[in-house]
C-alpha positions as CSV (number, residue, x, y, z in Angstrom):
1,M,109.9,118.5,67.6
2,Y,108.6,120.6,64.7
3,L,105.0,120.0,63.9
4,Q,104.6,120.6,60.2
5,R,101.0,119.6,59.4
6,I,98.0,118.0,60.9
7,K,94.9,116.6,59.2
8,I,91.7,116.0,61.2
9,K,88.5,114.2,60.2
10,N,85.4,113.3,62.2
11,F,87.1,114.4,65.5
12,K,84.5,115.7,67.9
13,S,82.7,118.5,66.0
14,I,85.2,118.5,63.1
15,Y,83.2,116.4,60.6
16,D,84.7,117.5,57.4
17,E,88.4,117.1,56.9
18,L,90.4,120.0,58.4
19,E,94.1,120.4,57.5
20,L,96.4,122.9,59.3
21,D,99.8,123.6,57.7
22,F,102.1,125.1,60.3
23,Q,105.0,125.2,57.9
24,N,103.6,127.2,55.1
25,D,100.1,128.5,55.9
26,I,99.6,129.1,59.6
27,K,102.7,130.8,61.3
28,G,103.1,133.4,63.9
29,F,100.5,134.7,66.3
30,W,96.9,133.5,65.7
31,K,93.6,133.7,67.5
32,I,90.8,131.2,67.2
33,N,87.3,132.7,67.3
34,G,84.0,130.9,67.8
35,T,81.0,130.2,70.0
36,V,80.9,127.8,72.9
37,G,81.0,124.2,71.5
38,A,82.1,125.2,68.1
39,G,85.3,123.1,68.2
40,K,88.1,125.5,69.2
41,T,89.5,123.3,71.9
42,S,89.4,120.3,69.5
43,I,92.4,121.6,67.6
44,G,94.7,121.4,70.7
45,E,93.2,118.0,71.7
46,S,93.8,116.7,68.2
47,I,97.5,117.6,68.4
48,I,97.8,115.8,71.7
49,F,95.8,112.8,70.5
50,G,97.8,112.6,67.2
51,L,101.1,112.5,69.2
52,Y,100.1,110.4,72.2
53,G,96.9,108.5,71.3
54,D,94.6,109.6,74.1
55,I,93.1,112.6,75.8
56,K,93.3,112.5,79.6
57,G,89.9,112.1,81.2
58,K,88.1,111.1,78.0
59,N,87.3,107.8,76.3
60,N,88.7,107.5,72.8
61,A,85.3,106.4,71.4
62,D,83.7,109.7,72.7
63,L,86.1,111.7,70.5
64,I,84.4,110.4,67.3
65,S,82.0,112.9,65.8
66,W,78.4,112.0,66.5
67,G,76.9,109.6,64.0
68,E,80.3,108.7,62.5
69,K,82.0,105.3,62.7
70,Q,85.6,106.4,63.0
71,S,87.8,109.4,63.4
72,I,91.2,109.9,61.7
73,I,94.1,112.1,62.9
74,E,97.3,112.4,60.7
75,V,100.4,114.2,61.9
76,W,103.5,115.2,59.9
77,C,106.5,116.4,62.0
78,T,110.3,116.3,62.4
79,S,111.9,115.1,65.7
80,K,115.4,113.9,66.6
81,G,116.5,114.4,63.0
82,H,113.8,112.2,61.6
83,S,110.7,112.9,59.5
84,L,107.7,111.3,61.1
85,Y,104.2,110.6,59.7
86,I,101.7,109.3,62.3
87,K,98.2,108.2,61.5
88,R,95.7,107.2,64.2
89,V,92.2,105.8,63.7
90,I,89.6,105.7,66.4
91,N,86.9,103.1,65.9
92,R,83.5,103.2,67.4
93,Q,84.3,100.3,69.8
94,G,87.2,102.4,71.2
95,S,90.2,100.7,69.5
96,S,92.8,103.1,68.2
97,P,95.2,101.5,65.7
98,I,98.4,103.5,64.9
99,Y,100.5,103.6,61.7
100,V,103.9,105.3,61.7
101,E,106.4,106.1,59.0
102,V,110.0,107.2,59.8
103,D,111.8,108.9,57.0
104,G,109.3,107.4,54.5
105,E,109.7,103.8,55.8
106,E,106.9,102.1,57.9
107,L,107.9,101.6,61.5
108,I,107.4,98.1,62.6
109,F,106.9,98.1,66.4
110,T,108.7,95.4,68.4
111,N,105.6,95.1,70.7
112,K,102.2,96.5,69.7
113,K,101.2,97.0,73.4
114,N,104.3,99.2,73.9
115,A,104.1,100.9,70.5
116,Q,103.5,104.4,72.0
117,H,106.3,103.9,74.5
118,Q,108.7,102.9,71.7
119,L,107.6,105.9,69.6
120,E,108.2,108.4,72.5
121,E,111.5,106.8,73.6
122,E,113.1,106.5,70.2
123,Y,111.7,109.4,68.2
124,Y,110.2,112.1,70.4
125,D,112.3,114.9,71.8
126,I,109.5,116.5,73.9
127,S,107.7,114.9,76.8
128,R,103.9,114.8,77.3
129,V,104.4,116.7,80.6
130,T,106.2,119.5,78.7
131,L,103.6,119.5,76.0
132,E,100.6,119.8,78.3
133,L,102.1,122.2,80.8
134,L,103.9,124.6,78.5
135,C,102.6,124.1,75.0
136,I,99.0,122.8,74.5
137,I,97.4,124.4,77.6
138,S,93.7,124.0,78.0
139,F,91.6,125.6,80.7
140,N,89.6,122.3,81.0
141,N,92.7,120.3,82.0
142,F,94.7,123.2,83.4
143,K,97.3,122.2,86.0
144,S,98.9,125.1,87.9
145,I,102.7,125.1,87.7
146,A,102.7,127.3,90.8
147,N,100.9,124.6,92.8
148,L,102.4,121.2,91.7
149,N,102.4,118.3,94.1
150,T,105.6,116.5,95.0
151,K,105.2,113.8,92.3
152,D,104.3,116.3,89.6
153,T,107.2,118.5,90.6
154,K,109.7,115.6,90.2
155,Q,108.2,114.7,86.9
156,F,108.3,118.3,85.7
157,L,111.9,118.7,86.7
158,D,112.9,115.4,85.2
159,Q,111.2,115.9,81.8
160,V,111.2,119.7,81.3
161,F,114.5,120.7,83.0
162,G,116.3,117.5,82.0
163,F,116.9,116.2,85.5
164,Y,116.0,112.7,84.1
165,I,119.8,112.4,83.4
166,L,120.5,112.8,87.2
167,T,117.6,110.4,87.9
168,N,119.1,107.9,85.5
169,Y,122.5,108.2,87.2
170,G,120.8,107.8,90.5
171,D,119.1,104.7,89.3
172,I,122.5,103.3,88.2
173,C,123.8,104.0,91.7
174,K,120.9,102.2,93.3
175,L,121.4,99.3,90.9
176,K,125.2,99.1,91.8
177,K,124.3,99.3,95.5
178,Q,121.8,96.5,95.1
179,E,124.4,94.4,93.3
180,I,126.8,94.9,96.2
181,V,124.1,94.1,98.8
182,E,123.3,90.9,96.9
183,S,127.0,89.9,96.6
184,R,127.6,90.7,100.3
185,T,124.5,88.6,101.2
186,G,126.0,85.7,99.2
187,Q,129.2,86.1,101.1
188,I,127.5,86.2,104.4
189,L,125.5,83.1,103.6
190,K,128.6,81.3,102.5
191,R,130.4,82.3,105.7
192,N,127.5,81.1,107.8
193,N,127.4,77.8,106.0
194,I,131.1,77.3,106.6
195,E,130.8,78.2,110.2
196,D,128.0,75.7,110.5
197,Q,130.2,73.1,108.8
198,I,133.0,73.9,111.3
199,N,130.6,73.5,114.2
200,R,129.4,70.2,112.9
201,L,132.9,68.9,112.5
202,E,133.9,70.0,115.9
203,K,130.8,68.4,117.5
204,L,131.2,65.2,115.6
205,S,132.4,62.7,118.3
206,N,131.4,59.2,117.4
207,I,129.9,57.1,114.5
208,E,126.8,56.2,116.5
209,L,125.7,59.8,116.5
210,I,126.1,60.0,112.8
211,E,124.2,56.7,112.2
212,G,121.4,57.7,114.5
213,N,121.0,61.0,112.6
214,I,120.9,59.2,109.2
215,E,118.3,56.7,110.5
216,E,116.0,59.6,111.7
217,L,116.5,61.4,108.4
218,N,115.6,58.3,106.3
219,K,112.4,57.9,108.3
220,E,111.5,61.5,107.7
221,L,112.4,61.1,104.0
222,S,110.2,58.0,103.6
223,N,107.3,59.8,105.2
224,I,107.6,62.8,102.9
225,K,108.0,60.5,99.8
226,A,104.8,58.7,100.8
227,K,102.9,62.0,101.1
228,H,104.4,63.1,97.7
229,K,103.2,59.9,96.1
230,Q,99.7,60.4,97.5
231,L,99.7,64.0,96.3
232,K,100.5,62.8,92.7
233,Q,97.6,60.4,92.8
234,D,95.2,63.1,94.1
235,R,96.5,65.4,91.4
236,S,95.8,62.8,88.7
237,Y,92.2,62.3,90.0
238,L,91.7,66.1,90.0
239,D,92.9,66.4,86.4
240,N,90.8,63.5,85.1
241,D,87.7,64.8,86.9
242,Y,88.2,68.3,85.6
243,K,88.7,67.2,82.0
244,E,85.5,65.0,82.1
245,K,83.4,67.8,83.5
246,L,84.8,70.3,81.1
247,V,84.2,68.1,78.1
248,E,80.7,67.5,79.3
249,L,79.9,71.2,79.8
250,K,81.5,72.2,76.4
251,S,79.5,69.5,74.7
252,K,76.3,71.0,76.2
253,L,77.4,74.5,75.0
254,T,77.9,73.2,71.5
255,E,74.5,71.5,71.5
256,I,72.8,74.7,72.8
257,K,74.6,76.9,70.3
258,T,73.5,74.6,67.5
259,L,69.9,74.7,68.7
260,G,70.1,78.5,69.1
261,T,71.5,79.0,65.6
262,N,68.7,76.9,64.1
263,L,66.1,78.6,66.2
264,K,67.4,82.0,65.1
265,K,67.1,81.0,61.4
266,E,63.5,80.0,62.1
267,I,62.8,83.3,63.9
268,D,64.4,85.3,61.1
269,F,62.3,83.4,58.5
270,I,59.1,84.0,60.4
271,K,59.9,87.7,60.8
272,K,60.1,88.1,57.0
273,G,56.3,87.6,56.9
274,V,56.4,86.4,53.4
275,C,58.2,83.4,51.9
276,P,61.0,84.7,49.7
277,T,60.5,81.6,47.4
278,C,56.8,81.3,46.9
279,G,55.5,84.6,48.3
280,A,53.1,82.9,50.7
281,K,52.4,84.5,54.1
282,I,54.3,82.9,56.9
283,D,52.5,81.9,60.1
284,Q,53.5,84.4,62.9
285,S,51.7,82.6,65.7
286,K,54.8,80.7,66.9
287,L,57.2,83.7,66.8
288,E,56.8,84.8,70.4
289,E,57.2,81.2,71.6
290,K,60.3,80.6,69.5
291,E,61.8,83.9,70.7
292,T,61.1,82.9,74.3
293,N,62.7,79.5,73.7
294,R,65.8,81.3,72.2
295,N,66.1,83.5,75.2
296,L,65.9,80.4,77.4
297,L,68.6,78.8,75.4
298,L,70.7,82.0,75.7
299,S,70.2,82.0,79.5
300,S,71.2,78.3,79.6
301,F,74.2,79.1,77.4
302,N,75.3,81.8,79.8
303,G,74.6,79.6,82.8
304,I,76.8,76.8,81.4
305,N,79.6,79.4,80.7
306,E,79.3,80.5,84.3
307,R,79.6,76.9,85.4
308,I,82.7,76.5,83.3
309,N,84.2,79.6,84.9
310,I,83.4,78.3,88.3
311,L,84.9,74.9,87.4
312,N,88.1,76.6,86.0
313,D,88.4,78.7,89.1
314,A,88.0,75.8,91.5
315,Y,90.4,73.7,89.4
316,N,93.0,76.4,89.3
317,L,92.7,77.0,93.0
318,K,93.1,73.3,93.8
319,K,95.9,73.0,91.2
320,S,97.7,75.9,92.9
321,E,97.5,74.2,96.3
322,Y,98.9,71.0,94.8
323,D,101.7,72.9,93.1
324,Q,102.6,74.6,96.4
325,L,102.6,71.2,98.2
326,E,104.7,69.6,95.5
327,R,107.3,72.3,95.6
328,K,107.3,72.0,99.4
329,Y,107.8,68.2,99.3
330,N,110.5,68.5,96.6
331,E,112.3,71.1,98.6
332,Q,112.1,68.9,101.7
333,I,113.2,65.8,99.8
334,T,116.2,67.7,98.3
335,E,117.1,69.2,101.7
336,I,116.9,65.9,103.6
337,S,118.7,64.0,100.8
338,S,121.4,66.6,101.0
339,K,121.7,66.2,104.7
340,I,121.8,62.4,104.4
341,S,124.6,62.7,101.8
342,K,126.6,65.0,104.0
343,L,126.2,62.7,107.0
344,K,127.1,59.6,105.0
345,E,130.2,61.4,103.9
346,Q,131.0,62.2,107.5
347,E,130.3,58.6,108.3
348,K,133.4,57.6,106.4
349,R,135.4,59.9,108.6
350,I,135.8,58.8,112.1
351,K,138.5,61.2,113.0
352,I,138.2,64.9,112.6
353,S,140.8,66.5,110.5
354,Q,142.1,69.5,112.3
355,D,143.8,70.7,109.2
356,E,140.4,70.9,107.4
357,I,138.9,72.9,110.3
358,N,141.8,75.3,110.2
359,N,141.4,75.7,106.4
360,L,137.7,76.4,106.9
361,K,138.4,79.0,109.6
362,S,140.9,80.7,107.3
363,E,138.3,80.9,104.6
364,V,135.9,82.4,107.1
365,G,138.5,85.1,107.8
366,D,138.8,85.9,104.1
367,L,135.1,86.1,103.8
368,E,134.9,88.5,106.7
369,K,137.4,90.8,105.0
370,S,135.4,90.6,101.7
371,I,132.1,91.4,103.6
372,E,133.8,94.5,105.2
373,Q,134.9,95.7,101.8
374,Y,131.4,95.3,100.5
375,N,130.2,97.4,103.4
376,I,132.6,100.2,102.4
377,E,131.5,100.0,98.7
378,E,127.9,100.1,99.7
379,N,128.4,103.2,101.7
380,D,130.4,104.9,98.9
381,W,127.5,104.2,96.4
382,S,125.0,105.6,99.0
383,I,127.0,108.8,99.3
384,L,127.3,109.0,95.5
385,Y,123.5,108.5,95.1
386,E,122.8,111.2,97.7
387,T,125.3,113.5,95.9
388,I,123.7,113.0,92.5
389,T,120.1,113.0,93.4
390,T,120.2,115.7,96.0
391,N,123.4,117.8,96.2
392,V,124.0,118.1,92.4
393,K,120.4,118.6,91.7
394,Q,120.2,121.3,94.4
395,R,123.3,123.1,93.0
396,I,121.8,123.1,89.5
397,L,118.6,124.5,90.8
398,S,120.5,127.0,92.9
399,S,122.2,128.4,89.8
400,F,119.2,128.1,87.6
401,I,116.3,129.3,89.8
402,P,117.6,133.0,90.1
403,I,117.7,133.2,86.3
404,L,114.1,131.8,86.1
405,N,112.9,134.1,88.9
406,K,114.4,137.1,87.1
407,S,112.7,136.2,83.9
408,I,109.3,135.7,85.7
409,S,109.8,139.0,87.5
410,E,110.2,140.8,84.2
411,Y,106.8,139.5,83.1
412,T,105.1,140.4,86.4
413,V,106.4,143.9,85.9
414,Q,105.1,144.1,82.4
415,F,101.7,142.7,83.5
416,Q,101.7,145.2,86.4
417,L,101.0,142.5,88.9
418,P,100.8,143.5,92.6
419,Y,102.8,140.6,93.9
420,L,106.2,138.9,93.5
421,I,106.5,135.3,92.2
422,K,109.6,133.3,93.2
423,F,110.6,129.7,93.2
424,D,112.8,128.5,96.0
425,E,115.8,126.1,95.6
426,S,113.4,123.1,96.0
427,F,111.2,124.5,93.1
428,N,108.4,125.4,95.4
429,C,106.5,128.5,94.3
430,N,106.1,131.4,96.7
431,I,103.9,134.5,96.1
432,N,104.4,137.7,98.1
433,L,102.7,141.0,98.1
434,F,104.9,143.9,97.0
435,G,106.1,145.9,100.0
436,N,106.0,143.1,102.6
437,N,107.0,139.5,103.0
438,Q,103.5,138.1,103.5
439,D,103.0,134.8,101.6
440,I,99.9,134.5,99.5
441,P,98.5,130.9,99.2
442,I,97.9,130.1,95.5
443,S,94.5,128.7,96.6
444,S,93.5,132.2,97.7
445,L,93.9,133.7,94.3
446,S,90.9,134.1,91.9
447,T,90.7,132.1,88.7
448,G,92.0,135.1,86.7
449,Q,94.8,135.8,89.1
450,T,95.9,132.1,89.1
451,K,96.0,132.1,85.3
452,V,98.1,135.2,85.0
453,V,100.5,133.9,87.7
454,N,100.9,130.7,85.7
455,I,101.2,132.5,82.4
456,S,104.1,134.5,83.9
457,I,105.8,131.3,85.0
458,I,105.2,129.6,81.7
459,L,106.6,132.5,79.7
460,G,109.6,132.7,82.1
461,I,110.3,129.0,81.6
462,L,109.8,129.3,77.8
463,K,112.2,132.2,77.7
464,T,114.8,130.7,80.0
465,I,114.9,127.1,78.6
466,I,113.4,127.6,75.2
467,N,115.8,124.9,73.7
468,S,114.5,122.3,76.1
469,V,110.8,123.1,75.2
470,N,111.4,121.9,71.6
471,F,107.9,122.4,70.1
472,N,106.8,125.0,67.6
473,I,103.1,125.2,68.7
474,C,101.8,127.0,71.8
475,L,98.0,127.0,72.4
476,L,96.5,128.9,75.3
477,D,92.9,127.8,75.5
478,E,90.7,130.2,77.6
479,L,93.7,131.2,79.8
480,L,93.0,134.9,79.1
481,S,89.5,134.8,80.3
482,N,88.6,136.3,83.7
483,M,91.1,139.1,83.1
484,H,90.6,142.8,82.5
485,A,91.2,144.1,78.9
486,E,94.5,145.9,79.6
487,L,96.1,142.8,81.1
488,R,95.0,140.7,78.1
489,H,96.5,143.2,75.7
490,D,99.8,143.2,77.7
491,I,99.9,139.4,77.6
492,C,99.2,139.4,73.8
493,R,101.9,142.0,73.3
494,V,104.5,140.0,75.3
495,L,103.6,136.8,73.5
496,K,103.9,138.5,70.1
497,Q,107.3,140.1,71.0
498,D,109.1,137.3,72.9
499,I,107.7,134.0,71.8
500,S,105.9,134.0,68.4
501,N,109.1,134.5,66.4
502,N,110.0,130.9,67.1
503,Q,106.6,129.4,67.5
504,T,103.1,129.4,66.2
505,I,100.9,130.7,69.0
506,F,97.1,130.2,69.2
507,I,94.9,132.1,71.6
508,I,91.4,130.9,72.3
509,S,89.4,133.4,74.3
510,H,85.8,134.5,74.5
511,A,87.0,137.9,75.6
512,E,87.6,140.6,73.0
513,L,91.2,140.6,71.6
514,D,92.7,143.3,69.4
515,D,93.5,142.2,65.9
516,Q,96.7,144.4,65.8
517,Y,98.6,141.7,67.8
518,F,97.7,138.8,65.5
519,D,99.0,137.6,62.2
520,G,95.8,135.7,61.4
521,S,92.6,134.2,62.8
522,L,90.9,130.9,62.6
523,D,87.2,131.5,62.8
524,V,85.0,128.5,63.8
525,E,81.3,128.6,63.0
526,L,78.9,125.9,64.3
527,M,76.4,124.9,61.7
528,K,73.6,122.3,61.7
529,D,73.6,119.7,58.9
530,D,71.5,116.6,58.8
531,N,70.7,116.9,62.5
532,C,74.4,117.2,63.3
533,Q,76.3,120.2,64.5
534,K,79.4,120.7,62.4
535,S,82.3,123.1,62.8
536,I,83.3,125.2,59.7
537,Y,86.8,126.6,59.9
538,T,87.8,129.8,58.0
539,K,91.5,131.0,57.9
540,N,92.1,134.7,57.7
541,N,95.4,136.6,57.4
542,L,95.3,139.8,59.4
543,N,98.6,141.4,58.5
């Protein structure tokens, strides 16, 4: 994905419209200067929101500038060979409608609820995980790559390293295995049914036994049908009673609503103080009484609504019970009727046909062979699943990890770090002190040390799989804080040399950064205007 341009309005402290052109205006290595709360972080958040429609840990309505009714983010980019225009509007009530154009034509989403999913699946060539871990990295939402949990590691490998392909193939294996299990279960059930049929045929000795079974089943069937009939009557009484009560309550709601509307008009008229027609003063003495009455009506309205909810819940609960009983009775009637039909069929046959039994036993033998074949196929798919999801993935990691470790090692040397950072073949990060094999827990590092470890890893990944991290913006928000000046300069130098030729890099830091490394700066000044704090952005070229 190539982000060409973004336009931001009324987003957090960005009141006036701010447009950043990454294709023609802002390119290379830039720093963003400004005081705390000036709106530096808002740029990265606006990029994430423009692409994904939310900021993790924040309500959309809270992103609107104070005192404004809505915020607008517009994004122009190219992805998967398409030109995309995305416009998002955040309304004060929190809704965030989206409008998208693909190659100049409006994109009509097949399902509005899944609009974001459709946009990502069909048109994005970078995942959100990749964006937030390797591209738009904020100290506020910083997640250490060196200390990912099992779930995050799997998601990282799937979406950043492309292991989702293996995951998809693994899912296919699981689906095939499930299909085989279902087919085998069907064969087993069929075999069991035939064996039951053989047993019945072999045990069938005289017509009296069959007739006695039919008589017992008919009695049982009559009993169940009587219960079924009574159930339908009870269900009819329930429906009629529910409808009558619901109509009565809704009628009361309508009556109260009408009274409330009329009373509100009277209150509004009294509050005017002067008649708009004749100019005479309006008696205010009944205002408090009428407002009290209106509040009582509102309370009554809410109470009836609550009664309707209780009535609906009780009705639905009872209806569910009746539905379950009806299904049970229908299943029993069907089952017993089926048994009676089978017995009546047997009633016609006094002598057992040995040929029929032999044929059934032969069919059982064929089914046994089929079941055994399914067992073999299930085992084959299980082995293939294990091979794809574990063995192949492990071999890919085994060949890739040394390259990544070498790249990370180069950066740790350039940053003069006193420890060695290595990923094992399961993508677990290990940190060792130079000169011995003592492991250092990531939790024991300081904030600054943790940042520089993760910056080394991020740069190693970006350098090693730059084609997979298909995004032209990299923003490091306060990741250079808590570091000594020499290390900050080393990191800036490396970013300038290795990464900024292919990307636009932003550095946000309250620490002093040397202008010699930067192509430009975006200076943010916080100014007060009409009791609001607004961010003023100034672009400066430094080369």
